[in-house]
C-alpha positions in Angstrom: 3.6 -23.3 -23.8 7.2 -22.5 -23.8 9.6 -22.6 -20.9 10.2 -18.8 -21.2 6.4 -18.2 -20.9 6.2 -20.4 -17.8 9.2 -18.7 -16.2 7.7 -15.3 -16.9 4.3 -16.3 -15.5 6.0 -17.6 -12.3 7.9 -14.4 -11.8 4.7 -12.3 -12.2 2.9 -14.5 -9.7 5.7 -14.2 -7.2 5.9 -10.4 -7.6 2.1 -10.2 -7.1 2.5 -12.1 -3.9 5.2 -9.8 -2.6 3.1 -6.7 -3.5 0.1 -8.2 -1.7 2.1 -8.8 1.5 3.5 -5.3 1.3 0.0 -3.9 1.0 -1.1 -5.9 4.0 1.8 -4.5 6.0 0.9 -1.0 5.0 -2.7 -1.6 6.1 -1.5 -2.4 9.6 0.9 0.5 9.9 -1.5 3.4 10.5 -0.8 7.1 10.9 -2.0 8.4 14.3 -2.4 12.0 15.5 0.4 13.4 17.6 -2.0 14.7 20.2 -3.6 11.3 20.8 -3.2 10.5 24.6 -1.6 7.1 23.9 0.9 8.6 21.4 1.8 11.3 24.0 2.3 8.6 26.7 4.6 6.6 24.4 6.5 9.8 23.3 6.9 10.8 27.0 8.4 7.3 27.6 10.8 7.7 24.7 11.9 11.2 26.0 12.5 9.8 29.5 14.6 6.9 28.1 16.6 9.2 25.8 17.3 11.4 28.9 18.5 8.4 30.9 20.9 7.4 28.1 22.2 11.0 27.7 25.0 12.5 29.8 23.8 16.0 29.2 23.2 18.3 32.2 20.2 19.8 30.4 17.0 17.7 30.4 15.2 16.9 27.1 11.7 18.3 26.8 9.1 17.1 24.3 8.1 20.0 22.1 6.1 18.2 19.5 5.2 14.8 18.0 5.9 15.7 14.4 4.8 12.4 12.9 3.5 9.1 14.4 2.6 5.7 13.0 1.3 2.7 14.9 1.3 -0.9 14.0 -0.8 -3.4 16.0 0.2 -7.1 15.8 -1.9 -9.3 18.0 -1.7 -7.9 21.6 1.5 -6.0 21.0 2.0 -2.7 19.2 4.9 -0.7 17.7 5.1 3.1 17.4 7.4 4.8 14.9 7.6 8.5 15.7 9.5 11.7 14.8 9.9 13.8 17.9 11.0 17.4 18.2 12.8 17.8 21.5 14.4 20.8 23.3 17.6 20.6 25.4 18.6 23.9 26.8 18.2 26.4 24.0 18.9 23.7 21.3 16.1 21.9 19.4 16.8 18.4 18.1 14.7 15.8 16.2 14.7 12.1 17.0 13.3 9.2 15.1 12.2 6.6 17.6 10.6 3.1 17.6 8.8 2.1 20.8 7.4 -1.3 21.4 4.5 -2.0 23.7 3.9 -5.6 24.8 0.7 -7.3 25.8 1.2 -6.2 29.4 1.4 -2.6 28.4 5.2 -2.4 29.1 7.0 0.2 26.9 10.5 -0.3 25.5 12.4 2.2 23.4 13.7 -0.2 20.7 15.5 2.2 18.4 16.4 5.9 18.4 18.5 8.1 16.1 18.9 11.8 15.6 17.1 13.1 12.6 18.8 15.7 10.4 16.6 17.7 8.1 
């Protein structure tokens, strides 16, 4: 065997391992329906937190959970969602990441406005 063959074999093995770990991560991140009660509860928490961080006189109202993914790791879970909100007569979309710990406590970990 040549050194070049061994190097190429090692690179293929390493890339196979990365692909496998990515596949495992995708298996744990699962799309969930927006009308699921748990998703609605998490979305309501996100909207409440967004409202608290805003200085707007108009409250945010949840119009729709456009898309939701959930990842369960042990006793904790993470929700990635795209929310359509209304504030006054203006509609806005937010990408949010909410963590739920083993005690059921929710925390809005990340939010950003989504522009189509």
